[in-house]
FIDRENFI-99385 format. One record per residue: residue number from 0; residue in one letter; x, y, z of N, C-alpha, C, O in turn. Coordinates in steps of 0.1 Angstrom, whole numbers, plus 5000, padded with zeros to 4 digits. Example, Ala and Ser with C-alpha at 12.3 -4.5 7.8 and 13.67 -1.06 7.14 Angstrom:
! residues 2
0 A 5132 4943 5078 5123 4955 5078 5132 4967 5078 5142 4967 5085
1 S 5128 4978 5071 5137 4989 5071 5129 5000 5079 5134 5011 5080
This chain:
! residues 296
0 X 7598 3080 5478 7597 3082 5463 7604 3094 5458 7612 3094 5448
1 X 7602 3105 5465 7609 3118 5462 7624 3117 5463 7631 3122 5455
2 X 7628 3110 5474 7642 3108 5477 7648 3100 5465 7660 3102 5461
3 X 7641 3090 5461 7646 3081 5450 7648 3089 5437 7658 3088 5430
4 X 7638 3098 5434 7639 3107 5422 7651 3116 5423 7657 3119 5412
5 X 7654 3121 5435 7665 3130 5436 7678 3123 5433 7687 3128 5426
6 X 7680 3111 5438 7692 3103 5435 7693 3099 5420 7703 3099 5414
7 X 7681 3097 5414 7681 3094 5400 7685 3106 5392 7692 3104 5381
8 X 7681 3118 5396 7686 3130 5389 7701 3131 5390 7707 3135 5380
9 X 7706 3129 5401 7721 3130 5403 7728 3119 5394 7739 3122 5389
10 X 7722 3108 5393 7728 3097 5384 7729 3102 5370 7739 3100 5363
11 X 7719 3109 5365 7719 3114 5351 7728 3126 5350 7734 3129 5339
12 X 7730 3134 5361 7738 3146 5360 7753 3143 5361 7761 3150 5354
13 X 7757 3133 5368 7771 3130 5370 7779 3128 5357 7790 3134 5356
14 X 7774 3121 5347 7782 3120 5335 7785 3133 5328 7795 3134 5321
15 X 7775 3142 5329 7777 3155 5323 7786 3164 5332 7794 3172 5326
16 X 7786 3163 5345 7793 3171 5354 7808 3167 5354 7817 3176 5356
17 X 7812 3155 5351 7826 3151 5351 7834 3158 5340 7844 3164 5343
18 X 7829 3158 5327 7837 3165 5317 7837 3180 5320 7847 3187 5317
19 X 7826 3186 5325 7826 3200 5329 7837 3203 5339 7844 3213 5338
20 X 7837 3195 5349 7847 3197 5360 7862 3196 5355 7870 3203 5359
21 X 7864 3186 5346 7877 3184 5340 7881 3195 5331 7893 3200 5331
22 X 7872 3199 5322 7875 3209 5312 7874 3223 5317 7880 3232 5310
23 X 7867 3226 5327 7865 3240 5332 7870 3243 5345 7879 3251 5347
24 X 7866 3235 5355 7869 3239 5369 7883 3235 5373 7890 3242 5380
25 X 7888 3224 5367 7902 3220 5370 7912 3230 5365 7921 3234 5372
26 X 7910 3235 5352 7920 3245 5348 7918 3258 5356 7928 3265 5358
27 X 7906 3262 5360 7905 3274 5368 7912 3273 5382 7919 3282 5386
28 X 7911 3261 5388 7918 3259 5401 7933 3259 5398 7941 3264 5406
29 X 7937 3252 5387 7951 3252 5384 7957 3266 5381 7968 3269 5385
30 X 7949 3275 5375 7953 3288 5373 7955 3296 5386 7965 3303 5387
31 X 7946 3294 5395 7947 3300 5408 7959 3296 5415 7966 3304 5422
32 X 7963 3283 5415 7975 3278 5421 7987 3283 5414 7997 3287 5421
33 X 7987 3284 5401 7998 3289 5394 8002 3303 5397 8013 3307 5396
34 X 7992 3311 5401 7994 3325 5404 8002 3327 5417 8007 3338 5420
35 X 8005 3316 5425 8013 3317 5437 8028 3314 5434 8036 3313 5443
36 X 8031 3311 5421 8044 3307 5417 8049 3316 5406 8042 3321 5398
37 X 8062 3319 5407 8069 3327 5397 8078 3319 5388 8085 3310 5393
38 X 8077 3322 5375 8086 3316 5365 8090 3327 5356 8085 3338 5355
39 X 8101 3324 5348 8106 3333 5338 8113 3325 5327 8115 3313 5329
40 X 8117 3331 5317 8124 3324 5306 8138 3319 5311 8142 3308 5307
41 X 8144 3327 5320 8157 3323 5325 8156 3312 5335 8164 3303 5336
42 X 8145 3314 5344 8143 3304 5354 8129 3298 5353 8120 3302 5359
43 X 8128 3287 5344 8115 3282 5342 8109 3273 5353 8097 3270 5353
44 X 8117 3270 5363 8112 3262 5374 8104 3270 5383 8108 3281 5388
45 X 8091 3266 5386 8082 3274 5394 8088 3276 5408 8093 3267 5415
46 X 8087 3288 5413 8092 3292 5426 8081 3298 5434 8075 3308 5430
47 X 8077 3292 5446 8066 3297 5454 8069 3311 5459 8079 3313 5466
48 X 8060 3321 5456 8062 3334 5461 8049 3339 5468 8049 3351 5472
49 X 8040 3331 5470 8028 3335 5478 8020 3346 5470 8017 3344 5458
50 X 8017 3357 5477 8009 3367 5471 8017 3378 5465 8012 3389 5462
51 X 8030 3376 5464 8039 3386 5458 8035 3391 5444 8036 3403 5441
52 X 8031 3382 5436 8027 3386 5423 8014 3394 5423 8013 3403 5414
53 X 8005 3392 5432 7994 3400 5433 7997 3414 5438 7992 3424 5433
54 X 8007 3415 5447 8012 3428 5452 8018 3436 5441 8015 3448 5439
55 X 8026 3430 5433 8032 3436 5421 8022 3441 5411 8023 3451 5405
56 X 8012 3432 5409 8001 3435 5400 7994 3448 5404 7992 3457 5395
57 X 7990 3449 5416 7983 3461 5421 7992 3474 5421 7988 3485 5419
58 X 8005 3471 5423 8015 3483 5424 8018 3488 5410 8022 3500 5409
59 X 8016 3480 5400 8019 3485 5386 8008 3493 5380 7996 3489 5382
60 X 8011 3503 5373 8000 3511 5367 7995 3504 5355 7984 3507 5350
61 X 8002 3494 5350 7998 3486 5338 7985 3479 5341 7976 3477 5332
62 X 7983 3474 5353 7971 3466 5356 7958 3475 5355 7948 3471 5349
63 X 7959 3487 5359 7948 3497 5358 7945 3499 5343 7933 3500 5339
64 X 7955 3500 5335 7953 3502 5321 7946 3490 5314 7937 3492 5306
65 X 7950 3478 5318 7944 3466 5313 7929 3466 5317 7920 3463 5308
66 X 7926 3469 5329 7912 3469 5334 7904 3479 5326 7893 3476 5322
67 X 7909 3491 5325 7902 3502 5318 7900 3498 5303 7889 3500 5298
68 X 7910 3493 5297 7909 3489 5282 7898 3478 5281 7891 3479 5271
69 X 7899 3469 5290 7889 3458 5289 7875 3462 5291 7866 3458 5284
70 X 7873 3472 5300 7859 3478 5302 7855 3485 5289 7843 3484 5285
71 X 7863 3494 5284 7860 3502 5272 7857 3493 5261 7847 3495 5254
72 X 7866 3483 5258 7864 3474 5247 7851 3466 5249 7843 3465 5239
73 X 7848 3461 5260 7836 3452 5262 7823 3461 5261 7814 3457 5254
74 X 7823 3472 5268 7811 3480 5268 7807 3485 5254 7795 3483 5250
75 X 7816 3491 5247 7813 3496 5234 7810 3486 5223 7801 3487 5215
76 X 7818 3475 5223 7815 3464 5214 7802 3458 5216 7794 3455 5207
77 X 7799 3454 5229 7786 3448 5232 7774 3457 5229 7764 3453 5223
78 X 7776 3470 5233 7765 3480 5230 7761 3481 5216 7750 3479 5212
79 X 7771 3483 5207 7769 3486 5193 7766 3473 5185 7759 3473 5175
80 X 7772 3462 5190 7768 3449 5183 7753 3446 5185 7747 3442 5176
81 X 7748 3449 5197 7734 3446 5200 7725 3457 5193 7714 3453 5188
82 X 7729 3469 5193 7721 3480 5186 7720 3477 5171 7709 3477 5165
83 X 7732 3475 5165 7732 3472 5150 7725 3459 5147 7718 3458 5137
84 X 7727 3449 5156 7721 3436 5153 7706 3437 5154 7699 3431 5146
85 X 7701 3445 5163 7686 3447 5165 7681 3455 5153 7670 3451 5148
86 X 7688 3465 5149 7683 3473 5138 7683 3465 5125 7673 3466 5117
87 X 7693 3458 5122 7694 3450 5110 7683 3439 5111 7677 3435 5100
88 X 7681 3433 5122 7670 3423 5124 7656 3429 5121 7648 3422 5114
89 X 7654 3441 5125 7641 3447 5122 7639 3449 5107 7629 3447 5101
90 X 7650 3452 5100 7650 3454 5085 7648 3440 5078 7640 3439 5069
91 X 7655 3430 5083 7654 3417 5076 7641 3410 5080 7637 3400 5073
92 X 7634 3415 5090 7621 3408 5094 7610 3412 5084 7599 3406 5085
93 X 7612 3422 5076 7602 3426 5066 7602 3416 5055 7612 3411 5051
94 X 7590 3415 5049 7589 3406 5037 7593 3413 5025 7584 3421 5019
95 X 7605 3412 5020 7610 3418 5008 7614 3408 4998 7618 3397 5002
96 X 7615 3411 4985 7618 3401 4975 7632 3396 4977 7635 3384 4974
97 X 7641 3404 4982 7656 3400 4984 7659 3397 4998 7671 3397 5002
98 X 7649 3394 5007 7652 3392 5021 7661 3380 5023 7670 3380 5032
99 X 7659 3369 5016 7667 3357 5017 7682 3360 5014 7691 3355 5021
100 X 7684 3367 5003 7698 3370 4999 7704 3380 5009 7716 3378 5013
101 X 7697 3389 5014 7702 3399 5024 7706 3392 5037 7716 3395 5043
102 X 7698 3382 5041 7701 3375 5053 7714 3367 5052 7722 3365 5061
103 X 7716 3361 5040 7728 3354 5037 7740 3363 5037 7751 3360 5043
104 X 7739 3375 5031 7750 3384 5031 7754 3390 5044 7766 3392 5047
105 X 7744 3392 5053 7746 3397 5066 7755 3387 5074 7763 3391 5083
106 X 7753 3374 5072 7760 3364 5080 7775 3363 5076 7783 3357 5083
107 X 7779 3369 5065 7793 3367 5060 7803 3372 5070 7813 3364 5073
108 X 7802 3383 5077 7813 3387 5087 7813 3377 5098 7824 3374 5103
109 X 7802 3372 5102 7802 3363 5114 7808 3349 5110 7816 3344 5119
110 X 7806 3344 5098 7812 3331 5095 7827 3332 5091 7833 3322 5091
111 X 7832 3344 5089 7846 3345 5087 7854 3341 5099 7850 3346 5110
112 X 7865 3334 5098 7873 3332 5110 7879 3345 5116 7881 3354 5108
113 X 7880 3346 5129 7884 3358 5135 7898 3364 5130 7899 3376 5128
114 X 7907 3355 5127 7920 3359 5122 7919 3365 5108 7925 3375 5105
115 X 7911 3359 5100 7909 3363 5086 7902 3377 5086 7907 3386 5079
116 X 7892 3379 5095 7885 3392 5096 7895 3403 5101 7895 3414 5096
117 X 7904 3399 5110 7913 3409 5116 7924 3413 5105 7927 3425 5104
118 X 7928 3403 5097 7938 3406 5086 7931 3415 5076 7937 3425 5071
119 X 7919 3412 5073 7911 3421 5063 7910 3435 5068 7913 3445 5060
120 X 7907 3437 5081 7906 3451 5086 7920 3457 5088 7921 3470 5087
121 X 7930 3449 5090 7944 3455 5091 7948 3461 5077 7954 3472 5076
122 X 7944 3454 5066 7947 3460 5053 7938 3472 5051 7943 3482 5044
123 X 7926 3472 5055 7917 3484 5053 7922 3496 5061 7920 3507 5057
124 X 7929 3494 5073 7934 3505 5081 7948 3509 5076 7954 3518 5082
125 X 7954 3502 5066 7968 3505 5062 7969 3520 5058 7961 3524 5050
126 X 7979 3527 5063 7980 3542 5060 7983 3544 5045 7980 3555 5040
127 X 7989 3535 5038 7992 3537 5024 7982 3532 5014 7979 3538 5005
128 X 7978 3519 5017 7970 3512 5007 7955 3510 5012 7947 3504 5005
129 X 7952 3514 5025 7939 3511 5030 7928 3518 5024 7929 3530 5020
130 X 7916 3511 5023 7904 3517 5017 7898 3528 5026 7892 3537 5021
131 X 7900 3527 5039 7894 3537 5048 7900 3550 5046 7893 3560 5044
132 X 7913 3551 5046 7920 3564 5044 7916 3570 5030 7913 3582 5028
133 X 7916 3561 5020 7913 3565 5006 7899 3571 5005 7896 3581 4999
134 X 7889 3564 5012 7876 3569 5012 7874 3582 5019 7867 3591 5014
135 X 7880 3584 5031 7879 3596 5039 7885 3608 5031 7880 3619 5032
136 X 7896 3606 5025 7903 3616 5017 7894 3620 5005 7893 3632 5002
137 X 7888 3610 4999 7880 3613 4987 7868 3621 4990 7864 3630 4982
138 X 7861 3619 5001 7849 3626 5005 7852 3639 5013 7843 3646 5016
139 X 7865 3641 5015 7869 3654 5022 7869 3654 5037 7870 3665 5043
140 X 7867 3643 5043 7867 3642 5058 7882 3641 5063 7884 3643 5075
141 X 7892 3639 5055 7906 3638 5059 7914 3644 5048 7911 3643 5036
142 X 7925 3650 5052 7934 3656 5042 7947 3648 5040 7954 3650 5030
143 X 7949 3639 5049 7961 3630 5047 7958 3616 5054 7949 3615 5062
144 X 7966 3607 5050 7964 3593 5056 7967 3593 5071 7975 3600 5076
145 X 7959 3585 5078 7960 3583 5092 7964 3569 5095 7959 3559 5090
146 X 7975 3568 5104 7979 3554 5109 7970 3550 5120 7974 3552 5132
147 X 7959 3545 5117 7948 3542 5127 7953 3532 5138 7950 3534 5150
148 X 7961 3522 5134 7965 3512 5144 7978 3515 5151 7982 3508 5160
149 X 7985 3526 5147 7998 3530 5152 7997 3541 5162 8007 3545 5168
150 X 7985 3547 5164 7984 3559 5173 7976 3554 5185 7965 3548 5184
151 X 7981 3557 5197 7973 3553 5209 7959 3559 5210 7950 3553 5216
152 X 7957 3571 5204 7944 3577 5205 7933 3571 5196 7922 3573 5198
153 X 7938 3563 5185 7928 3558 5176 7928 3543 5175 7919 3537 5169
154 X 7938 3536 5181 7940 3522 5179 7928 3514 5185 7922 3505 5179
155 X 7924 3518 5197 7913 3511 5204 7900 3513 5196 7892 3504 5194
156 X 7897 3525 5192 7885 3528 5184 7885 3520 5171 7874 3515 5167
157 X 7896 3519 5165 7897 3511 5152 7894 3496 5155 7887 3490 5147
158 X 7900 3491 5166 7897 3477 5169 7883 3475 5173 7877 3464 5169
159 X 7877 3484 5179 7862 3483 5183 7853 3483 5171 7844 3474 5170
160 X 7856 3491 5161 7848 3491 5149 7849 3478 5142 7839 3473 5137
161 X 7861 3473 5141 7863 3460 5134 7856 3448 5142 7850 3440 5135
162 X 7856 3449 5155 7849 3438 5163 7834 3440 5162 7827 3429 5161
163 X 7829 3452 5161 7815 3454 5159 7810 3448 5146 7800 3441 5145
164 X 7818 3451 5135 7815 3445 5122 7815 3430 5122 7806 3423 5116
165 X 7825 3424 5129 7826 3410 5129 7815 3403 5137 7810 3392 5134
166 X 7810 3410 5148 7801 3403 5157 7786 3406 5156 7778 3399 5161
167 X 7783 3417 5150 7768 3421 5150 7759 3411 5143 7748 3410 5147
168 X 7764 3403 5133 7755 3393 5127 7750 3383 5137 7739 3378 5135
169 X 7758 3380 5147 7753 3370 5157 7741 3376 5164 7731 3368 5166
170 X 7741 3388 5168 7730 3394 5174 7718 3395 5165 7706 3394 5168
171 X 7721 3398 5152 7711 3399 5142 7703 3385 5141 7691 3385 5140
172 X 7710 3374 5141 7704 3361 5140 7695 3359 5152 7684 3354 5151
173 X 7700 3362 5164 7693 3360 5176 7680 3368 5176 7669 3363 5179
174 X 7681 3381 5173 7670 3390 5174 7660 3387 5162 7648 3389 5164
175 X 7665 3383 5151 7656 3379 5140 7647 3368 5144 7635 3367 5141
176 X 7653 3358 5150 7645 3346 5155 7635 3350 5165 7624 3345 5165
177 X 7639 3359 5174 7629 3364 5184 7618 3372 5178 7607 3371 5183
178 X 7621 3381 5168 7611 3389 5162 7600 3380 5155 7589 3384 5155
179 X 7605 3369 5150 7595 3361 5142 7586 3353 5152 7576 3347 5148
180 X 7589 3353 5165 7581 3347 5175 7572 3357 5183 7565 3352 5192
181 X 7573 3370 5180 7565 3379 5187 7550 3377 5182 7547 3375 5171
182 X 7541 3378 5192 7527 3375 5190 7521 3386 5180 7521 3398 5183
183 X 7517 3381 5168 7512 3391 5158 7499 3397 5162 7495 3408 5158
184 X 7491 3389 5170 7478 3395 5174 7480 3407 5183 7472 3416 5182
185 X 7491 3407 5192 7493 3419 5200 7497 3431 5191 7493 3442 5194
186 X 7505 3429 5181 7509 3439 5172 7497 3445 5164 7495 3457 5163
187 X 7488 3436 5160 7476 3440 5152 7467 3448 5162 7461 3458 5158
188 X 7466 3443 5174 7457 3450 5184 7463 3464 5187 7455 3474 5187
189 X 7476 3466 5188 7482 3479 5190 7480 3488 5178 7478 3500 5180
190 X 7481 3482 5166 7478 3490 5154 7464 3495 5153 7462 3507 5150
191 X 7455 3487 5157 7440 3491 5157 7438 3502 5167 7430 3511 5165
192 X 7445 3501 5178 7444 3511 5189 7451 3524 5185 7450 3534 5192
193 X 7457 3525 5173 7463 3537 5169 7478 3539 5172 7483 3550 5170
194 X 7485 3528 5177 7499 3529 5180 7507 3529 5167 7505 3521 5158
195 X 7516 3539 5167 7525 3540 5155 7536 3529 5156 7537 3521 5165
196 X 7545 3529 5146 7556 3519 5145 7565 3520 5158 7569 3509 5163
197 X 7569 3532 5162 7578 3534 5173 7571 3529 5186 7578 3522 5194
198 X 7559 3532 5188 7552 3528 5200 7550 3513 5201 7551 3507 5211
199 X 7547 3507 5189 7546 3492 5189 7559 3486 5192 7560 3476 5199
200 X 7570 3492 5187 7583 3486 5190 7586 3487 5205 7591 3477 5211
201 X 7583 3498 5211 7587 3501 5225 7578 3493 5235 7583 3487 5245
202 X 7565 3493 5232 7555 3487 5241 7551 3473 5239 7545 3467 5247
203 X 7554 3468 5226 7549 3454 5223 7561 3445 5220 7563 3435 5226
204 X 7569 3450 5210 7580 3441 5205 7591 3439 5215 7594 3428 5218
205 X 7597 3450 5220 7608 3449 5229 7604 3441 5242 7612 3433 5247
206 X 7592 3444 5249 7589 3436 5260 7587 3421 5257 7590 3413 5266
207 X 7583 3418 5246 7581 3404 5242 7595 3397 5240 7596 3385 5242
208 X 7605 3405 5238 7619 3400 5235 7628 3402 5247 7640 3400 5246
209 X 7622 3406 5259 7631 3410 5270 7640 3398 5274 7652 3401 5277
210 X 7635 3386 5275 7644 3375 5279 7655 3372 5269 7666 3370 5273
211 X 7652 3373 5256 7661 3370 5246 7672 3381 5246 7684 3378 5245
212 X 7668 3394 5248 7678 3405 5248 7687 3403 5260 7699 3405 5259
213 X 7682 3399 5272 7690 3397 5283 7700 3386 5281 7712 3388 5285
214 X 7696 3375 5276 7705 3364 5274 7716 3367 5263 7727 3364 5265
215 X 7712 3374 5253 7721 3378 5242 7732 3388 5248 7743 3388 5244
216 X 7727 3397 5257 7737 3406 5263 7747 3399 5271 7759 3402 5271
217 X 7743 3389 5278 7752 3381 5286 7762 3373 5277 7774 3373 5279
218 X 7757 3367 5267 7765 3359 5258 7775 3368 5251 7787 3365 5250
219 X 7771 3380 5245 7780 3388 5238 7790 3395 5248 7801 3397 5244
220 X 7786 3397 5260 7796 3403 5270 7807 3393 5273 7819 3396 5273
221 X 7803 3380 5275 7813 3370 5278 7822 3368 5266 7834 3366 5267
222 X 7816 3367 5254 7824 3365 5242 7834 3376 5239 7845 3374 5235
223 X 7829 3389 5241 7837 3400 5238 7848 3402 5248 7859 3405 5244
224 X 7845 3400 5261 7855 3401 5271 7867 3392 5269 7878 3395 5272
225 X 7864 3380 5263 7874 3370 5261 7879 3369 5247 7886 3360 5243
226 X 7875 3379 5239 7878 3379 5224 7893 3383 5222 7897 3394 5226
227 X 7901 3374 5217 7915 3375 5216 7920 3379 5201 7928 3387 5199
228 X 7914 3372 5191 7919 3373 5178 7920 3387 5172 7931 3390 5167
229 X 7909 3395 5173 7909 3407 5166 7920 3417 5171 7927 3422 5163
230 X 7921 3419 5184 7931 3428 5189 7945 3423 5187 7954 3431 5184
231 X 7947 3410 5189 7961 3405 5188 7966 3406 5173 7978 3410 5171
232 X 7958 3403 5164 7962 3404 5150 7964 3419 5145 7973 3422 5138
233 X 7955 3428 5150 7955 3442 5146 7967 3449 5152 7974 3456 5146
234 X 7968 3448 5166 7978 3457 5173 7987 3449 5182 7997 3455 5187
235 X 7985 3437 5185 7992 3429 5196 7993 3437 5209 8002 3436 5216
236 X 7982 3444 5212 7981 3451 5224 7987 3465 5224 7985 3473 5234
237 X 7994 3469 5214 8000 3482 5213 7990 3492 5206 7978 3489 5204
238 X 7995 3504 5203 8008 3509 5207 8008 3514 5222 7998 3520 5226
239 X 8018 3512 5229 8020 3516 5243 8009 3511 5252 8003 3518 5260
240 X 8005 3498 5250 7995 3492 5258 7981 3498 5256 7972 3496 5264
241 X 7979 3505 5245 7966 3512 5244 7955 3503 5241 7943 3506 5243
242 X 7958 3491 5236 7947 3481 5233 7948 3468 5240 7941 3459 5237
243 X 7957 3467 5249 7959 3455 5257 7946 3452 5265 7942 3461 5273
244 X 7940 3441 5264 7930 3436 5273 7934 3424 5280 7945 3419 5277
245 X 7926 3418 5289 7930 3406 5296 7935 3395 5288 7946 3390 5290
246 X 7928 3390 5277 7933 3379 5269 7946 3381 5263 7955 3373 5263
247 X 7948 3393 5257 7961 3396 5250 7972 3397 5260 7983 3393 5257
248 X 7970 3403 5272 7980 3404 5282 7984 3391 5287 7996 3388 5289
249 X 7974 3382 5290 7977 3369 5294 7985 3361 5284 7995 3354 5288
250 X 7982 3362 5272 7989 3355 5261 8004 3360 5260 8013 3352 5259
251 X 8005 3373 5261 8019 3379 5260 8028 3375 5271 8039 3371 5269
252 X 8022 3375 5284 8030 3372 5295 8033 3357 5295 8044 3353 5298
253 X 8023 3349 5292 8025 3334 5294 8033 3328 5282 8042 3321 5285
254 X 8028 3331 5270 8035 3324 5258 8045 3333 5251 8053 3327 5244
255 X 8046 3346 5254 8056 3354 5249 8068 3356 5258 8079 3356 5253
256 X 8066 3357 5271 8076 3359 5280 8078 3348 5290 8087 3349 5299
257 X 8070 3338 5290 8071 3326 5299 8070 3330 5313 8075 3323 5322
258 X 8063 3340 5316 8060 3345 5330 8046 3340 5333 8036 3347 5334
259 X 8045 3326 5335 8032 3320 5337 8025 3324 5350 8013 3325 5350
260 X 8033 3327 5360 8027 3331 5373 8019 3344 5371 8008 3346 5376
261 X 8026 3354 5365 8019 3367 5363 8008 3366 5353 7998 3373 5355
262 X 8009 3357 5343 7998 3355 5334 7986 3349 5342 7974 3352 5339
263 X 7989 3340 5351 7978 3334 5359 7971 3344 5368 7959 3343 5370
264 X 7979 3354 5374 7972 3364 5382 7962 3372 5373 7951 3375 5378
265 X 7966 3376 5361 7956 3382 5352 7944 3373 5349 7933 3378 5348
266 X 7947 3360 5348 7936 3351 5345 7927 3350 5356 7914 3349 5354
267 X 7932 3350 5369 7923 3350 5380 7914 3362 5381 7902 3361 5383
268 X 7919 3374 5378 7911 3386 5378 7901 3386 5367 7890 3391 5368
269 X 7905 3381 5355 7895 3380 5344 7883 3371 5348 7872 3374 5344
270 X 7886 3360 5355 7875 3352 5359 7866 3359 5369 7854 3358 5369
271 X 7872 3366 5378 7865 3374 5388 7856 3384 5382 7845 3386 5386
272 X 7861 3391 5372 7854 3402 5365 7841 3395 5358 7830 3401 5359
273 X 7843 3384 5352 7832 3377 5345 7822 3372 5355 7810 3373 5353
274 X 7827 3368 5367 7818 3363 5377 7809 3375 5382 7797 3373 5385
275 X 7815 3387 5384 7808 3399 5388 7798 3402 5378 7786 3406 5382
276 X 7801 3402 5365 7792 3405 5355 7780 3396 5355 7768 3400 5353
277 X 7782 3383 5356 7771 3373 5357 7763 3376 5369 7751 3374 5369
278 X 7769 3379 5381 7762 3381 5393 7752 3393 5391 7741 3393 5395
279 X 7758 3404 5385 7749 3416 5382 7737 3412 5373 7726 3417 5375
280 X 7740 3404 5363 7729 3400 5354 7718 3393 5362 7706 3396 5360
281 X 7722 3383 5370 7712 3375 5377 7705 3384 5388 7693 3382 5390
282 X 7712 3393 5394 7705 3402 5403 7695 3411 5396 7684 3413 5401
283 X 7699 3416 5384 7690 3425 5377 7678 3417 5372 7666 3421 5372
284 X 7680 3404 5368 7669 3396 5364 7660 3392 5375 7648 3393 5373
285 X 7665 3389 5387 7656 3386 5398 7648 3398 5402 7637 3397 5406
286 X 7655 3410 5402 7648 3423 5406 7637 3426 5396 7626 3430 5399
287 X 7640 3423 5383 7629 3425 5372 7618 3415 5374 7606 3419 5372
288 X 7621 3403 5378 7610 3393 5381 7602 3397 5393 7589 3395 5392
289 X 7608 3403 5403 7600 3407 5415 7591 3419 5411 7580 3419 5416
290 X 7596 3428 5403 7587 3439 5399 7576 3435 5390 7565 3440 5392
291 X 7578 3425 5382 7567 3419 5373 7557 3413 5382 7545 3414 5380
292 X 7561 3405 5392 7552 3399 5401 7544 3409 5409 7532 3407 5412
293 X 7551 3420 5413 7544 3431 5421 7533 3437 5413 7522 3441 5418
294 X 7536 3440 5400 7526 3446 5391 7514 3437 5389 7502 3441 5388
295 X 7517 3423 5388 7507 3413 5387 7498 3413 5399 7488 3405 5399
């Protein structure tokens, strides 16, 4: 009977696994195979070169820059999207007369298409007409206009700020839903015991939301690591590769220079990096589960 149920489960899984294999795993395998072939605009016919493209990749200093930029971009965007999202969710969770309107307004950056949001921020960063320079000069924090997107030292920070603004409403929605499911009896019991707002947040609310926070961190990490629109519209990876991350570099090599083999090598490493991040998440989650069982 148990054997029959196992086969029945596979029968129901196969229809879902087939499109997943076609749409996800087949392109991944094709990318790995493509990385062993070299192409160019002059010579579009694939030429087998084995691991030569990987050797060139490691030998170039550009690869290290891409990895570093991708890490800085992902860490800061994910960190502040979650912090701001959680803070705004705490504010919106209060019963206020305008809470419904505020929840709708918070969602506006998220529902904007990525390209539209990037164009909006590009105008705001404009050294001549941008609102940011005008505001900083007016309040005395700057004496002259700054070309935020044209300087290697400020371009990445400017792109990160724009991405945080675009993405934090997603975390707000997730955390707001989780806050509304926190056990009110536990909060009331902590209040009766004399716990202040901060202690209730740390010892009652956040532990109740631990699973949601972990899942949202994984989702925002994957989305941010693969986020292409914002950086490409703002800087196209410049200036001097200061904002190139894996998606923008892959696009530039593949569709801009027709060097599909080199683009595929970057694609393989981006998949590996995401796999490592997911592995770390599951390891941390299993370790947390073992500690919880040990306390129990």
